[in-house]
DSSP file (Angstrom, degrees, kcal/mol; ACC not computed):
  #  RESIDUE AA STRUCTURE BP1 BP2  ACC     N-H-->O    O-->H-N    N-H-->O    O-->H-N    TCO  KAPPA ALPHA  PHI   PSI    X-CA   Y-CA   Z-CA
    1    1 A X              0   0    0      0, 0.0     5,-0.0     0, 0.0     0, 0.0   0.000 360.0 360.0 360.0 128.8  -32.0  -32.8  108.8
    2    2 A X     >  -     0   0    0      1,-0.1     4,-2.2     4,-0.0     5,-0.2  -0.279 360.0-115.4 -64.8 155.3  -35.8  -32.8  108.7
    3    3 A X  H  > S+     0   0    0      1,-0.2     4,-2.5     2,-0.2     5,-0.2   0.874 113.7  56.4 -59.6 -41.1  -37.6  -29.5  109.1
    4    4 A X  H  > S+     0   0    0      1,-0.2     4,-2.2     2,-0.2    -1,-0.2   0.923 109.4  44.8 -59.5 -46.0  -39.2  -30.7  112.4
    5    5 A X  H  > S+     0   0    0      1,-0.2     4,-2.6     2,-0.2    -1,-0.2   0.890 111.8  53.1 -66.4 -39.3  -35.9  -31.5  114.0
    6    6 A X  H  X S+     0   0    0     -4,-2.2     4,-2.3     2,-0.2    -2,-0.2   0.903 109.8  48.4 -63.2 -40.7  -34.4  -28.2  112.8
    7    7 A X  H  X S+     0   0    0     -4,-2.5     4,-2.9     2,-0.2    -2,-0.2   0.901 111.7  49.6 -64.9 -42.0  -37.3  -26.3  114.3
    8    8 A X  H  X S+     0   0    0     -4,-2.2     4,-2.7     2,-0.2    -2,-0.2   0.914 111.4  48.8 -63.4 -41.9  -36.9  -28.2  117.6
    9    9 A X  H  X S+     0   0    0     -4,-2.6     4,-2.7     2,-0.2    -2,-0.2   0.904 112.8  48.0 -64.2 -41.6  -33.2  -27.5  117.7
   10   10 A X  H  X S+     0   0    0     -4,-2.3     4,-2.8     2,-0.2    -2,-0.2   0.920 112.9  47.8 -65.6 -43.9  -33.8  -23.8  117.0
   11   11 A X  H  X S+     0   0    0     -4,-2.9     4,-2.7     2,-0.2    -2,-0.2   0.904 113.8  47.7 -62.9 -41.0  -36.5  -23.6  119.7
   12   12 A X  H  X S+     0   0    0     -4,-2.7     4,-2.7     2,-0.2    -2,-0.2   0.919 113.0  47.9 -65.7 -42.9  -34.2  -25.4  122.1
   13   13 A X  H  X S+     0   0    0     -4,-2.7     4,-2.6     2,-0.2    -2,-0.2   0.918 113.7  47.4 -63.8 -44.0  -31.3  -23.1  121.2
   14   14 A X  H  X S+     0   0    0     -4,-2.8     4,-2.5     2,-0.2    -2,-0.2   0.914 113.0  48.8 -63.1 -44.2  -33.5  -20.0  121.6
   15   15 A X  H  X S+     0   0    0     -4,-2.7     4,-2.7     2,-0.2    -2,-0.2   0.912 111.7  49.4 -62.1 -43.4  -34.8  -21.3  124.9
   16   16 A X  H  X S+     0   0    0     -4,-2.7     4,-2.6     2,-0.2    -2,-0.2   0.924 112.0  48.0 -62.7 -44.1  -31.3  -22.0  126.1
   17   17 A X  H  X S+     0   0    0     -4,-2.6     4,-2.4     2,-0.2    -2,-0.2   0.898 111.7  50.2 -64.6 -39.8  -30.1  -18.5  125.0
   18   18 A X  H  X S+     0   0    0     -4,-2.5     4,-2.3     2,-0.2    -2,-0.2   0.937 112.5  46.6 -62.0 -47.0  -33.1  -16.9  126.8
   19   19 A X  H  X S+     0   0    0     -4,-2.7     4,-2.6     1,-0.2    -2,-0.2   0.891 111.3  52.4 -62.9 -40.4  -32.4  -18.9  130.0
   20   20 A X  H  X S+     0   0    0     -4,-2.6     4,-2.3     2,-0.2    -1,-0.2   0.904 110.2  47.5 -63.0 -42.1  -28.7  -18.0  129.8
   21   21 A X  H  X S+     0   0    0     -4,-2.4     4,-2.3     2,-0.2    -1,-0.2   0.889 111.0  52.0 -66.3 -38.5  -29.5  -14.3  129.4
   22   22 A X  H  X S+     0   0    0     -4,-2.3     4,-1.9     1,-0.2    -2,-0.2   0.930 111.9  45.8 -63.9 -43.9  -31.9  -14.5  132.3
   23   23 A X  H  X S+     0   0    0     -4,-2.6     4,-2.6     1,-0.2    -2,-0.2   0.883 109.7  55.0 -65.8 -37.2  -29.2  -16.1  134.5
   24   24 A X  H  X S+     0   0    0     -4,-2.3     4,-2.6     1,-0.2    -1,-0.2   0.917 107.7  49.5 -61.8 -42.3  -26.7  -13.5  133.4
   25   25 A X  H  X S+     0   0    0     -4,-2.3     4,-2.2     2,-0.2    -1,-0.2   0.892 111.2  49.4 -63.2 -39.7  -29.0  -10.8  134.5
   26   26 A X  H  X S+     0   0    0     -4,-1.9     4,-2.3     2,-0.2    -2,-0.2   0.897 111.2  49.2 -67.4 -39.7  -29.5  -12.5  137.9
   27   27 A X  H  X S+     0   0    0     -4,-2.6     4,-2.5     2,-0.2    -2,-0.2   0.917 110.7  50.2 -64.6 -42.6  -25.7  -12.9  138.3
   28   28 A X  H  X S+     0   0    0     -4,-2.6     4,-2.2     1,-0.2    -2,-0.2   0.912 110.8  49.9 -60.7 -41.7  -25.2   -9.2  137.5
   29   29 A X  H  X S+     0   0    0     -4,-2.2     4,-2.2     1,-0.2    -2,-0.2   0.901 110.9  49.3 -64.2 -40.7  -27.8   -8.3  140.0
   30   30 A X  H  X S+     0   0    0     -4,-2.3     4,-2.7     2,-0.2    -2,-0.2   0.883 108.7  52.8 -65.8 -38.2  -26.1  -10.5  142.7
   31   31 A X  H  X S+     0   0    0     -4,-2.5     4,-2.6     2,-0.2    -2,-0.2   0.922 109.8  49.0 -62.7 -43.6  -22.7   -8.9  141.9
   32   32 A X  H  X S+     0   0    0     -4,-2.2     4,-2.5     2,-0.2    -2,-0.2   0.912 111.5  49.1 -63.3 -41.8  -24.3   -5.4  142.4
   33   33 A X  H  X S+     0   0    0     -4,-2.2     4,-2.7     2,-0.2    -2,-0.2   0.926 111.4  49.4 -63.9 -43.5  -25.8   -6.5  145.7
   34   34 A X  H  X S+     0   0    0     -4,-2.7     4,-2.5     2,-0.2    -2,-0.2   0.916 111.1  49.6 -62.3 -42.9  -22.5   -8.0  146.8
   35   35 A X  H  X S+     0   0    0     -4,-2.6     4,-2.3     2,-0.2    -2,-0.2   0.931 112.7  47.2 -60.1 -45.5  -20.7   -4.8  145.9
   36   36 A X  H  X S+     0   0    0     -4,-2.5     4,-2.6     1,-0.2    -2,-0.2   0.913 112.5  49.1 -63.3 -43.1  -23.2   -2.7  147.8
   37   37 A X  H  X S+     0   0    0     -4,-2.7     4,-2.8     2,-0.2    -1,-0.2   0.862 109.4  52.0 -66.4 -36.4  -23.0   -4.9  150.8
   38   38 A X  H  X S+     0   0    0     -4,-2.5     4,-2.5     2,-0.2    -1,-0.2   0.921 111.8  47.1 -64.4 -43.5  -19.2   -4.8  150.8
   39   39 A X  H  X S+     0   0    0     -4,-2.3     4,-2.5     2,-0.2    -2,-0.2   0.929 114.1  47.0 -61.6 -45.8  -19.3   -1.0  150.7
   40   40 A X  H  X S+     0   0    0     -4,-2.6     4,-2.6     2,-0.2    -2,-0.2   0.904 112.0  50.6 -63.4 -41.8  -21.9   -1.0  153.5
   41   41 A X  H  X S+     0   0    0     -4,-2.8     4,-2.4     2,-0.2    -2,-0.2   0.915 110.4  49.3 -62.8 -44.0  -19.9   -3.4  155.6
   42   42 A X  H  X S+     0   0    0     -4,-2.5     4,-2.1     2,-0.2    -2,-0.2   0.920 112.5  48.4 -60.4 -44.7  -16.7   -1.3  155.2
   43   43 A X  H  X S+     0   0    0     -4,-2.5     4,-2.5     1,-0.2    -2,-0.2   0.912 111.1  49.6 -62.2 -43.5  -18.7    1.8  156.2
   44   44 A X  H  X S+     0   0    0     -4,-2.6     4,-2.6     2,-0.2    -1,-0.2   0.877 109.5  51.6 -65.0 -37.9  -20.1    0.0  159.2
   45   45 A X  H  X S+     0   0    0     -4,-2.4     4,-2.4     2,-0.2    -1,-0.2   0.902 110.5  48.5 -65.5 -39.6  -16.7   -1.2  160.3
   46   46 A X  H  X S+     0   0    0     -4,-2.1     4,-2.3     2,-0.2    -2,-0.2   0.924 112.6  48.6 -65.0 -42.5  -15.3    2.3  160.1
   47   47 A X  H  X S+     0   0    0     -4,-2.5     4,-2.8     1,-0.2    -2,-0.2   0.906 110.7  50.5 -63.5 -42.0  -18.3    3.6  162.1
   48   48 A X  H  X S+     0   0    0     -4,-2.6     4,-2.7     2,-0.2    -1,-0.2   0.915 109.6  50.6 -63.6 -42.6  -17.8    0.9  164.7
   49   49 A X  H  X S+     0   0    0     -4,-2.4     4,-2.3     2,-0.2    -2,-0.2   0.921 111.8  48.2 -59.4 -43.7  -14.1    1.7  165.0
   50   50 A X  H  X S+     0   0    0     -4,-2.3     4,-2.6     1,-0.2    -2,-0.2   0.936 113.2  46.7 -62.8 -46.6  -15.0    5.4  165.5
   51   51 A X  H  X S+     0   0    0     -4,-2.8     4,-2.7     1,-0.2    -2,-0.2   0.884 110.7  52.6 -65.4 -37.8  -17.6    4.6  168.1
   52   52 A X  H  X S+     0   0    0     -4,-2.7     4,-2.3     2,-0.2    -1,-0.2   0.914 111.1  46.7 -63.3 -42.5  -15.3    2.3  169.9
   53   53 A X  H  X S+     0   0    0     -4,-2.3     4,-2.3     2,-0.2    -2,-0.2   0.914 112.9  49.7 -64.6 -43.4  -12.6    5.0  170.1
   54   54 A X  H  X S+     0   0    0     -4,-2.6     4,-2.6     2,-0.2    -2,-0.2   0.906 110.3  50.9 -61.3 -41.9  -15.2    7.6  171.2
   55   55 A X  H  X S+     0   0    0     -4,-2.7     4,-2.7     2,-0.2    -2,-0.2   0.927 109.7  49.2 -62.7 -45.4  -16.4    5.2  173.9
   56   56 A X  H  X S+     0   0    0     -4,-2.3     4,-2.1     1,-0.2    -1,-0.2   0.909 111.7  49.8 -60.0 -41.7  -12.9    4.6  175.2
   57   57 A X  H  X S+     0   0    0     -4,-2.3     4,-2.4     2,-0.2    -2,-0.2   0.911 111.8  47.9 -63.1 -44.0  -12.3    8.3  175.3
   58   58 A X  H  X S+     0   0    0     -4,-2.6     4,-2.9     2,-0.2    -2,-0.2   0.889 110.2  52.0 -65.7 -40.1  -15.6    8.9  177.2
   59   59 A X  H  X S+     0   0    0     -4,-2.7     4,-2.2     2,-0.2    -1,-0.2   0.902 110.2  48.7 -62.2 -40.5  -14.8    6.2  179.7
   60   60 A X  H  X S+     0   0    0     -4,-2.1     4,-2.1     2,-0.2    -2,-0.2   0.927 112.9  47.3 -65.3 -44.8  -11.4    7.7  180.3
   61   61 A X  H  X S+     0   0    0     -4,-2.4     4,-2.6     1,-0.2    -2,-0.2   0.908 110.5  52.8 -61.4 -41.7  -13.0   11.1  180.8
   62   62 A X  H  X S+     0   0    0     -4,-2.9     4,-2.6     1,-0.2    -1,-0.2   0.910 108.6  49.8 -61.0 -42.7  -15.6    9.6  183.1
   63   63 A X  H  X S+     0   0    0     -4,-2.2     4,-2.2     2,-0.2    -1,-0.2   0.881 110.4  50.8 -63.9 -38.1  -12.8    8.0  185.2
   64   64 A X  H  X S+     0   0    0     -4,-2.1     4,-2.2     2,-0.2    -2,-0.2   0.918 111.4  47.2 -65.1 -42.9  -11.0   11.4  185.4
   65   65 A X  H  X S+     0   0    0     -4,-2.6     4,-2.8     2,-0.2     5,-0.2   0.910 110.3  52.9 -64.7 -42.0  -14.1   13.2  186.6
   66   66 A X  H  X S+     0   0    0     -4,-2.6     4,-2.7     1,-0.2    -1,-0.2   0.919 109.7  48.8 -58.9 -43.8  -14.9   10.4  189.1
   67   67 A X  H  X S+     0   0    0     -4,-2.2     4,-2.2     2,-0.2    -1,-0.2   0.900 111.9  49.0 -64.3 -40.6  -11.3   10.8  190.6
   68   68 A X  H  X S+     0   0    0     -4,-2.2     4,-2.5     2,-0.2    -2,-0.2   0.924 111.8  48.5 -64.4 -43.7  -11.7   14.6  190.7
   69   69 A X  H  X S+     0   0    0     -4,-2.8     4,-2.7     2,-0.2     5,-0.2   0.920 111.6  49.6 -63.6 -44.2  -15.1   14.3  192.5
   70   70 A X  H  X S+     0   0    0     -4,-2.7     4,-2.3    -5,-0.2    -1,-0.2   0.897 110.5  50.8 -62.1 -38.8  -13.7   11.8  195.0
   71   71 A X  H  X S+     0   0    0     -4,-2.2     4,-2.3     2,-0.2    -2,-0.2   0.905 110.5  49.2 -64.4 -41.0  -10.8   14.1  195.6
   72   72 A X  H  X S+     0   0    0     -4,-2.5     4,-2.8     2,-0.2    -2,-0.2   0.924 110.6  49.9 -64.1 -42.8  -13.2   17.1  196.2
   73   73 A X  H  X S+     0   0    0     -4,-2.7     4,-2.6     1,-0.2     5,-0.2   0.906 110.1  51.6 -61.1 -40.8  -15.3   15.0  198.6
   74   74 A X  H  X S+     0   0    0     -4,-2.3     4,-2.1    -5,-0.2    -1,-0.2   0.907 111.0  47.1 -62.5 -41.3  -12.1   14.0  200.4
   75   75 A X  H  X S+     0   0    0     -4,-2.3     4,-2.4     2,-0.2    -2,-0.2   0.903 111.6  51.0 -66.7 -40.9  -11.1   17.7  200.8
   76   76 A X  H  X S+     0   0    0     -4,-2.8     4,-2.5     2,-0.2    -2,-0.2   0.921 110.6  48.6 -63.0 -42.6  -14.6   18.6  201.9
   77   77 A X  H  X S+     0   0    0     -4,-2.6     4,-2.4     1,-0.2    -1,-0.2   0.902 111.7  50.1 -64.0 -39.8  -14.6   15.9  204.6
   78   78 A X  H  X S+     0   0    0     -4,-2.1     4,-1.5    -5,-0.2    -1,-0.2   0.886 110.3  49.8 -65.5 -37.1  -11.1   17.1  205.7
   79   79 A X  H  X S+     0   0    0     -4,-2.4     4,-1.0     2,-0.2    -2,-0.2   0.912 110.4  50.9 -65.7 -41.5  -12.4   20.6  205.9
   80   80 A X  H >< S+     0   0    0     -4,-2.5     3,-0.5     1,-0.2    -2,-0.2   0.916 111.7  46.4 -61.5 -43.2  -15.4   19.5  208.0
   81   81 A X  H 3< S+     0   0    0     -4,-2.4    -1,-0.2     1,-0.2    -2,-0.2   0.782 110.1  54.9 -71.7 -25.2  -13.2   17.6  210.4
   82   82 A X  H 3<        0   0    0     -4,-1.5    -1,-0.2     1,-0.2    -2,-0.2   0.685 360.0 360.0 -79.5 -18.0  -10.8   20.5  210.7
   83   83 A X    <<        0   0    0     -4,-1.0    -1,-0.2    -3,-0.5    -2,-0.2   0.479 360.0 360.0 -82.0 360.0  -13.5   23.0  211.7
């Protein structure tokens, strides 16, 4: 193999290895981003579940309070009419 061709092959090989390492670093970075996003997504889903449960609880309490207030108003009206 002539020296010129050997140098070209070596340069091409070096360039290919350099590009391969660069791509490997990018893939590793993407894997880290995906892992972080999966963790964040899991955390957000747990938070959403917690908030949904809290909201349901507050709605139930609100309904109970509304019923009690309506009952009190009914008793007050009955007291007014009885006087």
